C-alpha positions in Angstrom: 14.1 -18.5 -37.5 11.2 -16.0 -37.7 10.0 -13.9 -34.9 7.1 -11.1 -34.4 7.9 -7.8 -35.5 6.6 -4.8 -33.5 6.9 -1.5 -34.9 6.8 1.6 -32.4 6.5 5.4 -33.2 9.5 6.7 -31.6 13.3 4.7 -31.5 13.4 5.9 -27.5 10.5 3.3 -26.6 13.0 0.9 -27.9 14.6 0.1 -25.0 12.3 0.5 -22.9 10.0 -2.4 -24.5 12.4 -4.7 -24.6 13.0 -4.4 -20.9 9.6 -6.2 -20.2 9.6 -8.8 -23.3 11.4 -11.8 -24.4 13.7 -12.1 -26.5 11.7 -13.4 -29.3 10.3 -10.1 -30.4 12.4 -7.4 -32.9 11.5 -3.9 -31.9 12.1 -1.1 -34.6 10.5 2.5 -34.9 8.7 4.4 -37.3 10.1 7.4 -35.9 6.9 9.1 -36.6 4.4 9.7 -39.8 6.1 7.7 -42.8 3.9 9.6 -46.0 2.0 12.7 -45.8 0.5 14.7 -48.7 2.9 16.4 -51.4 4.2 19.3 -49.7 3.6 22.0 -52.8 0.1 20.4 -54.2 -3.2 20.1 -52.4 -2.8 16.7 -52.7 -6.8 16.1 -52.5 -9.0 15.3 -55.2 -11.9 17.0 -53.8 -14.4 15.8 -57.0 -13.2 12.2 -56.5 -14.7 12.3 -53.0 -11.3 13.5 -51.3 -9.1 11.0 -52.6 -5.7 11.5 -51.5 -2.7 11.5 -53.1 0.3 10.5 -50.0 4.1 10.1 -50.7 6.9 8.7 -48.5 8.2 11.7 -46.6 11.9 12.1 -47.9 13.2 11.9 -44.1 11.5 8.5 -44.1 12.9 6.8 -46.6 15.9 5.5 -45.1 13.3 4.2 -42.2 10.8 2.6 -44.8 13.6 0.6 -46.4 14.8 -0.7 -42.7 11.1 -1.8 -41.7 10.7 -3.9 -45.0 13.9 -5.5 -44.5 13.2 -6.0 -40.8 9.5 -7.5 -42.5 11.4 -10.2 -44.3 12.4 -12.1 -40.7 9.3 -11.6 -39.4 5.9 -13.9 -38.7 3.9 -11.4 -37.5 3.8 -7.8 -37.8 2.4 -6.2 -34.1 1.9 -2.2 -34.6 2.4 -0.1 -31.3 2.0 3.3 -32.6 0.6 5.6 -29.9 -2.8 5.5 -28.4 -4.6 7.9 -30.8 -5.9 9.1 -33.9 -2.6 10.1 -35.2 -0.9 6.4 -34.2 -3.9 5.3 -35.5 -3.0 6.7 -39.0 0.3 6.1 -38.9 -0.3 2.4 -38.4 -2.3 2.3 -41.4 0.2 4.2 -43.3 2.7 1.6 -42.4 0.5 -1.4 -43.2 -0.4 0.6 -46.9 3.0 1.1 -47.4 4.6 -2.1 -46.6 1.8 -4.6 -47.7 2.6 -7.3 -45.3 1.8 -10.8 -46.2 1.8 -11.8 -42.5 -0.9 -11.9 -39.8 -1.1 -7.9 -38.6 -1.7 -7.0 -35.3 -2.7 -3.2 -33.7 -1.0 -3.1 -30.2 -2.5 -0.1 -27.7 -1.3 0.9 -24.5 -1.3 4.2 -22.3 1.3 3.2 -20.6 4.2 1.6 -20.4 5.0 -0.7 -17.8 5.4 -4.5 -18.0 1.9 -5.0 -16.4 0.1 -2.8 -19.6 2.3 -4.0 -21.7 1.8 -8.1 -21.3 -2.0 -6.7 -20.8 -1.9 -5.2 -24.4 -0.4 -8.4 -26.0 -3.2 -10.2 -24.9 -5.7 -8.2 -26.4 -4.8 -6.8 -29.3 -7.3 -5.6 -32.2 -7.9 -4.5 -35.8 -6.7 -1.0 -37.0 -9.5 1.0 -36.3 -10.8 2.6 -39.7 -13.0 5.3 -37.8 -10.0 7.0 -36.2 -7.7 6.6 -39.6 -10.9 8.4 -41.4 -11.0 10.8 -38.3 -7.2 11.9 -38.5 -7.5 12.0 -42.4 -10.2 14.1 -42.2 -8.6 16.4 -39.8 -5.3 16.8 -42.4 -7.7 17.5 -45.1 -9.0 20.1 -43.2 -5.5 21.5 -42.4 -5.0 21.7 -46.4 -8.6 23.1 -47.6 -8.4 25.6 -45.1 -5.0 26.4 -44.8 -3.4 25.5 -48.0 -4.5 28.7 -49.8 -3.5 30.8 -46.6 -0.1 29.9 -46.3 0.6 31.4 -49.9 -0.4 35.0 -48.0 1.3 34.6 -44.9 4.4 33.1 -46.3 4.7 36.8 -48.5 3.8 38.8 -45.4 5.2 36.9 -42.3 8.7 37.3 -41.4 10.4 33.8 -41.6 7.7 32.6 -43.4 4.7 30.6 -42.0 2.9 28.1 -42.8 -1.3 28.0 -42.0 -4.1 25.1 -40.9 -7.5 24.0 -39.9 -6.2 25.9 -35.9 -3.5 28.2 -37.5 -6.1 30.0 -40.0 -8.9 30.6 -37.2 -6.1 31.5 -34.7 -5.1 34.0 -36.5 -8.0 36.1 -37.1 -9.0 35.6 -33.3 -5.4 37.5 -32.6 -6.0 40.1 -35.2 -9.5 40.6 -33.5 -8.1 41.1 -30.6 -5.2 43.6 -31.4 -8.2 45.6 -33.2 -9.8 45.7 -29.8 -6.5 46.9 -28.2 -6.1 49.6 -30.7 -9.8 51.2 -29.5 -8.6 51.6 -26.2 -8.6 54.8 -24.0 -6.1 54.9 -21.0 -7.9 56.3 -18.0 -5.3 57.6 -14.3 -7.1 57.1 -11.2 -5.8 57.1 -8.2 -6.8 54.5 -5.2 -6.2 55.2 -1.5 -5.2 52.2 0.7 -4.8 52.2 4.8 -3.6 50.3 7.6 -5.8 50.2 11.0 -4.9 48.4 14.0 -6.2 47.2 17.2 -4.4 44.8 19.9 -4.5 41.9 17.8 -2.3 43.4 14.4 -2.7 45.7 11.3 -5.7 45.4 9.0 -4.9 46.5 5.4 -8.0 47.8 3.6 -9.0 50.1 0.7 -11.0 53.1 0.3 -14.2 51.6 -1.8 -17.2 54.3 -0.6 -17.6 57.9 0.1 -21.3 58.5 1.0 -23.4 56.2 -1.4 -21.0 57.2 -4.3 -18.1 54.2 -5.4 -14.3 55.0 -5.5 -13.7 54.4 -9.6 -11.1 51.0 -9.9 -10.0 50.1 -13.3 -13.2 48.0 -14.0 -15.0 51.1 -13.7 -14.6 52.3 -16.8 -15.0 51.4 -20.6 -11.9 50.5 -22.1 -13.1 51.2 -25.7 -14.7 54.8 -25.0 -12.6 55.7 -22.1 -16.2 56.8 -20.0 -17.0 55.6 -16.8 -19.8 53.3 -16.8 -21.2 54.7 -13.6 -21.2 58.7 -13.7 -22.0 58.6 -9.6 -18.6 57.1 -9.3 -15.7 59.0 -7.7 -12.7 59.4 -9.8 -9.5 60.3 -7.4 -6.1 62.0 -8.9 -3.5 62.3 -6.9 -4.3 66.4 -5.6 -7.8 64.7 -4.0 -6.1 61.3 -3.0 -3.6 63.3 -0.9 -6.0 65.7 0.7 -8.1 63.2 1.2 -5.6 61.2 3.5 -4.5 64.2 5.3 -8.2 65.3 6.1 -9.3 62.0 7.9 -6.6 60.2 8.7 -7.2 61.4 12.5 -11.1 60.6 12.7 -12.4 57.9 14.6 -12.9 54.8 13.3 -14.9 51.9 13.9 -15.7 48.5 12.5 -19.1 48.7 10.8 -19.9 45.3 9.3 -18.2 42.1 9.5 -19.3 39.2 7.5 -17.8 35.9 7.8 -18.6 32.7 5.3 -17.2 29.5 5.6 -17.0 28.0 1.7 -15.6 24.6 0.4 -13.2 24.7 -2.2 -13.2 21.4 -4.5 -9.8 19.5 -5.7 -9.2 20.1 -9.3 -9.3 17.2 -11.7 -6.5 15.2 -12.5 -4.5 16.5 -15.6 -5.3 16.6 -19.4 -3.3 17.6 -22.3 -4.2 21.3 -22.2 -4.1 21.9 -18.2 -1.2 20.3 -17.9 0.3 22.7 -20.6 -1.5 25.7 -18.5 0.3 24.8 -15.6 3.7 23.5 -16.8 3.6 27.3 -18.2 2.1 28.9 -15.1 4.1 27.1 -12.0 7.4 26.1 -14.1 7.5 28.7 -16.8 8.1 26.3 -19.6 6.6 26.9 -23.1 3.6 24.8 -23.6 6.0 22.6 -26.6 8.9 22.0 -23.9 6.1 20.1 -21.6 4.8 18.3 -24.2 8.8 17.0 -24.9 9.3 16.4 -21.3 6.2 14.5 -20.8 7.2 12.4 -24.1 9.8 11.3 -22.4 8.5 10.5 -19.5 5.9 8.7 -20.6 8.2 6.9 -23.4 10.4 6.0 -20.1 7.9 4.5 -18.4 7.0 6.8 -15.8 3.0 8.5 -16.8 0.8 7.4 -19.1 0.0 8.7 -22.4 0.0 12.5 -22.5 -2.5 13.3 -24.9 -5.9 13.0 -23.5 -9.0 14.8 -22.7 -10.1 12.3 -20.6 -10.2 13.2 -16.5 -10.9 9.8 -15.9 -9.1 7.3 -13.8 -8.7 3.7 -13.6 -9.9 1.9 -10.3 -5.9 1.2 -10.5 -5.3 4.5 -10.3 -7.6 5.6 -7.7 -6.5 2.6 -5.4 -2.8 4.1 -5.9 -4.1 7.2 -5.3 -5.7 6.4 -1.6 -3.1 4.0 -0.8 -0.7 7.1 -1.1 -2.4 9.7 0.4 -3.1 7.5 3.7 0.0 6.6 3.9 1.4 10.1 3.6 -1.2 12.2 4.8 -3.2 10.3 7.1 -7.0 9.1 7.0 -8.8 12.7 7.8 -7.2 13.7 4.2 -9.3 11.0 2.6 -12.8 10.9 1.5 -15.6 8.3 2.5 -15.5 6.8 -1.2 -13.1 7.9 -4.4 -14.1 10.5 -6.6 -14.3 9.9 -10.4 -14.3 12.9 -12.9 -16.5 13.3 -16.3 -15.4 15.3 -19.3 -17.1 18.3 -20.0 -16.2 18.1 -23.6 -18.7 15.7 -25.3 -16.4 14.0 -28.2 -13.7 13.2 -24.9 -11.6 10.1 -25.5 -12.9 8.4 -22.4 -11.1 5.3 -23.4 -7.8 6.9 -22.5 -7.2 7.8 -18.5 -5.8 11.3 -17.7 -2.4 11.8 -17.0 -0.7 10.2 -14.4 1.9 8.7 -12.6 2.3 5.5 -14.2 1.6 1.7 -12.5 -0.5 0.3 -10.0 1.7 2.1 -6.6 3.3 5.8 -7.7 6.8 6.3 -7.7 7.0 8.9 -5.1 9.2 11.9 -6.6 11.9 12.2 -4.1 13.3 8.4 -5.0 13.7 9.8 -8.8 15.8 12.8 -8.0 18.7 10.6 -9.8 17.2 9.0 -12.4 14.9 12.0 -13.9 16.7 15.4 -15.6 15.7 18.7 -13.7 12.6 19.5 -15.8 11.4 15.4 -15.8 11.1 15.6 -12.3 9.7 18.7 -12.1 6.8 18.0 -14.3 6.4 14.4 -12.9 6.2 16.1 -9.1 3.4 18.6 -10.8 1.3 14.9 -12.3 2.0 13.6 -9.0 0.6 15.9 -7.1 -2.3 17.2 -9.1 -3.3 13.4 -9.2 -3.2 12.9 -5.5 -4.8 15.8 -4.8 -7.6 15.0 -7.2 -8.5 12.2 -4.8 -8.8 14.3 -1.8 -11.0 16.1 0.4 -12.2 19.6 -0.4 -10.6 22.3 1.6 -12.7 24.1 4.6 -12.0 28.1 4.3 -13.6 30.8 6.1 -13.7 34.0 4.2 -14.3 37.6 5.7 -15.1 40.6 4.9 -15.2 43.8 7.2 -15.9 47.5 6.5 -14.0 50.5 8.6 -15.5 53.8 8.8 -15.9 57.0 9.9 -19.5 57.6 9.2 -18.5 58.8 5.6 -15.9 56.8 4.3 -15.7 53.2 4.0 -12.5 51.2 3.7 -12.7 47.2 3.3 -11.0 44.4 4.3 -10.9 41.0 2.8 -9.1 37.5 4.1 -9.8 34.0 4.5 -8.5 31.6 6.6 -7.8 28.1 5.8 -9.8 25.9 8.3 -8.9 22.9 6.8 -6.3 22.4 3.8 -7.8 19.3 2.3 -6.2 18.9 -1.4 -4.6 22.5 -1.0 -2.2 20.2 1.1 -0.5 18.8 -1.7 -1.6 20.9 -4.6 -2.0 24.8 -5.2 -3.3 25.7 -9.1 -1.1 28.3 -10.3 -2.3 31.6 -12.0 -1.6 33.5 -15.6 -1.0 36.5 -13.6 -0.4 37.5 -9.7 -3.3 39.7 -10.2 -5.7 37.1 -11.0 -4.9 35.1 -7.8 -7.2 35.4 -5.1 -6.9 38.6 -3.1 -8.6 37.0 -0.3 -4.7 35.3 1.0 -4.7 38.0 4.0 -5.4 36.3 7.3 -7.0 39.1 9.2 -6.4 39.7 13.5 -9.5 38.9 15.3 -12.2 42.2 15.4 -15.5 43.1 16.6 -18.4 44.9 15.4 -18.3 48.7 16.5 -14.8 47.9 17.9 -12.5 51.3 17.6 -9.4 51.1 15.4 -6.6 53.4 15.2 -5.7 54.3 11.2 -1.8 54.1 11.7 -1.3 55.4 8.0 -3.3 56.3 4.7 -1.3 56.2 1.2 -2.2 57.4 -2.2 -1.4 55.1 -5.3 -1.3 56.1 -9.4 -2.9 53.3 -11.7 -3.3 53.6 -15.1 -6.0 51.5 -16.9 -4.9 48.7 -19.3 -5.9 47.5 -22.9 -7.4 44.0 -23.2 -4.1 41.6 -22.9 -3.0 39.6 -25.5 -3.5 35.8 -25.2 -1.3 33.7 -23.5 
């Protein structure tokens, strides 16, 4: 008896899909792309309207034969490859190679849950030729931009590296950055930090001015020429910094200026592919490749929505799930009056897709998945869960304080912030590429008054060397 044949991309999806489908369906996997342009030739006839020459990949020959055998026992072909350009192209290649003589449908879902799969089966469509053309164009660009460059790279780079539409311009960007780094002129400068005390506590500060002249910092120097941007800036060296510390420590100090500014920090949008990779690198110390590998596993096992997306849009189902979770875990005070909907800044973002979020209409709490997920799967799922909830929470209310301490000639500056209402920060704080990139206003300052007298506890000088522009992370 014949039955419908579903073809997915990854073999690991087969088991998950079978949990939601009855026994009448046969499920097989294409194991990614089954065909590609030839390896040793361009494979594109530019003069013949970009006619392409496709071959079944050597690793896919057994898979193609297996799919042809399965097709003989099918009365309907349903292609359920991933919901992106690559998935659409794979679907087209499967049909073009297998040449089925039975009804063929395209099945698309953004999460592997029972509801999503059954709903998708009721809304199948034809293969989208626009998406296929888009993928094919990208593949052609790989060849046209990269094929000629690859030969040079194979000769000049250790281990042999090929190039494509992304790698070729990326190499130029890296080379340009390296050229900029070689022009760097190093400078030495010293800073003077001070600890001042009142009855409420210690205030940590930095010397920023002597009279009307600023104290030079790393930003005061041109990194290419090594010259000061402003000749009036004072460059402290070891001798002048230490002499100054001895000279002014026992002076009379007072608070000369005190500014407190309320500010609001809005929640971050939910994850897209690039922001998930960035946070995986920053917070979990994973490579971008590992982030995507773990995310793929979470998606295929029904824990998150599809992880290749540039849309920050959340469905009404996801927003309801987020708001219910926020209310239950943190209370009404953290819930905005109305849902927050984000829009992509990228003009051609695939708004049909959702942002990356926990799957389903009720999110699984990370604590309930400790025995079901590997260490990195749990960490990445927790990151996605937190970011999704945070995106639907109230803004944080913060008070930022700046105060100046002076002996009438030398001015020290102290900065701090107080979180008045944590809002989304209760759940999620974004990482930073570098410790220096973090907000330096994290210190909570003791209560002070304008013109209040302070005692200088200690002054400490420190050496600094300017650094060239960073290499790319």
